C-alpha positions, -999 to 999 in steps of 0.1 A, spaced: 85 240 -911 75 277 -913 45 267 -934 33 242 -908 36 268 -880 18 293 -902 -10 269 -909 -13 260 -872 -14 297 -863 -42 303 -888 -62 274 -875 -58 284 -839 -67 320 -848 -99 308 -865 -109 286 -835 -102 314 -810 -122 339 -831 -152 316 -836 -157 305 -800 -177 328 -777 -176 331 -739 -208 335 -719 -206 358 -689 -231 372 -663 -240 401 -686 -255 375 -710 -279 363 -683 -314 378 -677 -319 409 -657 -346 421 -633 -378 432 -652 -367 416 -685 -394 399 -706 -385 373 -732 -409 358 -757 -405 321 -764 -421 294 -784 -427 258 -775 -425 230 -801 -434 194 -796 -416 180 -827 -389 190 -852 -360 177 -832 -352 141 -822 -331 130 -792 -302 121 -815 -303 156 -831 -304 172 -796 -273 152 -786 -253 162 -817 -223 184 -808 -187 191 -813 -163 218 -826 -175 243 -852 -209 225 -854 -239 238 -874 -272 231 -857 -300 237 -882 -334 238 -864 -351 262 -889 -379 236 -894 -393 241 -859 -429 252 -857 -445 266 -825 -473 248 -809 -477 275 -782 -460 307 -772 -457 328 -741 -436 355 -724 -411 348 -696 -411 376 -670 -381 381 -647 -397 396 -616 -381 417 -589 -385 396 -558 -404 425 -542 -431 421 -570 -438 384 -561 -457 369 -531 -422 361 -516 -408 396 -512 -397 389 -476 -382 354 -481 -363 361 -514 -360 399 -514 -350 411 -480 -337 379 -464 -323 361 -495 -313 390 -517 -321 372 -550 -317 391 -583 -350 380 -599 -378 353 -598 -396 335 -626 -428 314 -625 -418 278 -623 -436 245 -628 -408 223 -614 -429 210 -585 -460 200 -606 -456 163 -597 -457 171 -560 -487 194 -566 -506 164 -578 -498 145 -546 -505 175 -525 -540 177 -540 -546 141 -532 -534 147 -496 -558 176 -492 -537 207 -498 -527 226 -529 -493 238 -542 -497 269 -562 -479 300 -575 -444 284 -576 -415 308 -583 -379 300 -588 -354 327 -575 -320 333 -590 -290 354 -580 -267 368 -607 -231 374 -597 -199 379 -616 -188 344 -610 -220 324 -613 -258 323 -619 -273 305 -589 -308 291 -581 -313 302 -545 -346 285 -539 -383 284 -546 -413 302 -533 -446 282 -531 -480 288 -517 -495 259 -499 -531 262 -488 -529 300 -491 -496 302 -470 -465 316 -489 -435 295 -480 -398 295 -489 -379 264 -499 -343 277 -496 -315 257 -511 -283 251 -490 -261 243 -508 -276 263 -537 -280 250 -572 -253 266 -594 -268 269 -628 -237 282 -646 -202 293 -635 -187 323 -654 -170 327 -677 -186 298 -696 -162 285 -722 -160 255 -745 -148 223 -726 -157 237 -692 -171 209 -669 -183 214 -634 -204 195 -608 -225 210 -580 -249 196 -554 -280 212 -540 -306 205 -514 -334 222 -495 -366 218 -476 -396 236 -462 -422 227 -436 -460 226 -444 -478 237 -412 -499 209 -398 -492 185 -427 -455 176 -432 -429 190 -456 -413 192 -490 -376 186 -497 -355 184 -528 -319 173 -533 -298 166 -564 -267 170 -585 -261 191 -616 -233 184 -641 -226 211 -667 -205 202 -698 -198 229 -724 -194 202 -751 -197 222 -784 -196 255 -802 -205 267 -837 -236 281 -853 -273 276 -844 -302 283 -868 -338 286 -856 -369 304 -869 -357 333 -848 -324 337 -865 -288 325 -869 -262 330 -841 -227 320 -831 -231 300 -799 -218 276 -773 -237 244 -764 -241 232 -728 -252 197 -718 -266 196 -683 -274 164 -665 -296 167 -634 -302 139 -609 -329 151 -585 -354 136 -560 -384 157 -548 -400 143 -517 -433 152 -500 -438 142 -464 -473 136 -450 -472 129 -412 -448 100 -410 -450 90 -447 -424 101 -472 -432 100 -509 -401 105 -531 -405 114 -568 -375 112 -592 -371 144 -612 -342 135 -635 -335 153 -668 -310 162 -694 -310 198 -707 -293 210 -739 -288 247 -740 -275 270 -768 -263 304 -757 -253 334 -779 -239 368 -769 -262 396 -757 -295 378 -760 -299 373 -722 -319 341 -729 -311 308 -745 -315 307 -783 -328 271 -778 -333 249 -748 -342 212 -751 -352 193 -719 -353 155 -721 -369 139 -690 -362 103 -682 -382 74 -669 -415 59 -681 -430 93 -688 -398 106 -706 -404 133 -731 -386 160 -752 -396 196 -746 -383 222 -771 -383 259 -760 -367 287 -781 -365 325 -782 -388 338 -808 -409 367 -822 -447 370 -819 -463 343 -841 -502 345 -840 -505 309 -853 -488 297 -821 -520 305 -801 -543 285 -823 -558 255 -804 -541 265 -772 -573 264 -752 -583 228 -745 -604 211 -719 -622 179 -711 -650 169 -688 -648 139 -665 -681 128 -679 -703 141 -707 -735 119 -703 -749 126 -669 -781 126 -649 -798 157 -635 -780 171 -605 -748 152 -613 -716 172 -607 -693 175 -637 -656 184 -634 -643 206 -662 -605 200 -665 -584 227 -682 -558 211 -705 -546 243 -722 -510 245 -732 -486 269 -715 -494 289 -684 -525 310 -689 -530 341 -668 -568 338 -667 -597 316 -676 -632 324 -687 -658 295 -690 -691 300 -708 -718 274 -705 -752 275 -723 -780 273 -715 -776 289 -681 -795 263 -661 -765 252 -641 -745 262 -610 -708 263 -601 -702 244 -569 -673 235 -546 -661 271 -543 -654 273 -581 -666 299 -606 -665 309 -642 -629 320 -638 -616 289 -621 -589 267 -636 -609 235 -631 -645 244 -622 -672 220 -609 -706 223 -624 -740 211 -613 -767 209 -640 -803 217 -629 -822 208 -660 -820 181 -687 -808 190 -722 -776 195 -742 -751 221 -729 -724 238 -749 -691 247 -732 -665 273 -742 -632 281 -725 -611 313 -732 -576 315 -719 -554 346 -718 -516 346 -718 -491 373 -715 -485 371 -752 -519 363 -767 -552 345 -761 -573 316 -775 -607 300 -770 -624 267 -779 -658 268 -801 -676 226 -782 -713 225 -789 -738 202 -772 -708 188 -752 -726 178 -720 -758 158 -723 -780 159 -692 -808 133 -688 -838 135 -666 -837 109 -638 -867 93 -622 -847 81 -592 -854 98 -559 -821 116 -552 -804 114 -518 -792 148 -508 -754 149 -505 -759 172 -475 -775 142 -457 -751 116 -470 -721 113 -447 -691 90 -450 -666 85 -422 -633 66 -421 -614 58 -390 -588 54 -377 -570 76 -403 -540 71 -407 -545 34 -403 -523 2 -404 -542 -30 -407 -580 -23 -407 -601 8 -413 -638 12 -405 -662 27 -431 -694 42 -417 -721 58 -438 -753 76 -431 -772 53 -455 -778 16 -456 -750 -2 -475 -769 -34 -483 -769 -27 -520 -741 -2 -521 -708 -5 -540 -675 0 -523 -644 7 -544 -608 13 -535 -583 34 -555 -547 43 -551 -533 79 -554 -528 75 -592 -565 65 -597 -558 27 -601 -588 7 -588 -583 -25 -569 -603 -55 -582 -613 -69 -548 -617 -55 -513 -617 -78 -483 -643 -64 -459 -666 -76 -432 -700 -61 -426 -705 -51 -389 -739 -36 -395 -760 -21 -423 -742 12 -421 -707 1 -410 -679 -20 -426 -645 -31 -415 -620 -31 -444 -587 -51 -443 -559 -29 -455 -530 -50 -442 -518 -59 -477 -515 -23 -489 -482 -4 -491 -477 28 -472 -493 57 -490 -525 76 -498 -557 58 -509 -593 66 -516 -626 47 -508 -656 54 -531 -690 46 -517 -719 45 -542 -754 40 -530 -781 19 -548 -795 53 -560 -762 60 -578 -752 87 -553 -715 85 -544 -689 100 -521 -652 95 -519 -629 99 -489 -592 98 -485 -572 77 -461 -535 71 -453 -519 37 -447 -488 41 -424 
């Protein structure tokens, strides 16, 4: 009997000694900087889900595709010093891309969502997401959460389980608003040892399940977007940043994102700078959209185009994220993009990428080509009126995701005016593209309510 109790005592002692407890001191602090790497492979969904008592997670085969530095800003050092410093008393803010999907819809609706920050408050009992700051059409706004999103409750120990709910909204002046609501379930479901390229650590493992809906409102239309995800996080003592964090998004576009604390690895910046053009074979005076596809979050962009017989248009420049370029002369143009991160830089070396052909067609000046849609928003019918004769023009209709409708039911009222039947369309944002017989086109947005 004594032997049994002695054995149990030894086992209990080993378990107690091996487990760690995460407290608020193990969380980031204001003005911290943490270097991290991003990997796109090396871990499967089944490996991420593996857990239990005294588990060894060996992820030493991870190789970084990109790398950056996470900065934990004082609220006063962000554009939202008033909203999340003086009024909200958050501990720190970090740049956040959580509202990227809404940003795409915002662009389609005629406004931009930029410079998104997430703000957190560290306390003895919990680490809490208090809200997000976002700049919409140059106006800094606060999306405060009430109830707030409790990231972790402290101390964080093996077998802890908790559920919290969060919601918040903000008004976009003259447009509508943005709201988020959701539920977070934390389950400390494992402990043991984790091995990554950065090192080997005693850790606990937390599985977080987030069910969230982000909604953008434009006039009377609400466009909800599911933002559901599972996050697996491994924490060690005194690192103030996860050793490893794996985010598994759900739905048709589900993906696995792997982010881990690391040292500087120059190879992580190779091939970071990437871009595409919306078209590479164009006519003189065509506008080409250059789309930045670089990984991570660059701090700055520098585009170089040769020869220099071109112009940046639409308010863009050589330092824009996605510039628009108008080519004045025919020939082959080379394009180079250099991106600079907190932790490094990279550029592309794409020769003779854009081919510009001389056109013999008499161009119609875009300044003299007007396209009007009314009423807008509309319900059953919308009128399309152009400043050019539409006898030989092409009319195309697209949804907000860029999907083109095969046929459009319209009646010609005059050479310059059409009536389009939209009664069969669902509520939402759409685009009409009008292309003249001289291959000059314009696109306008309209809303079905």
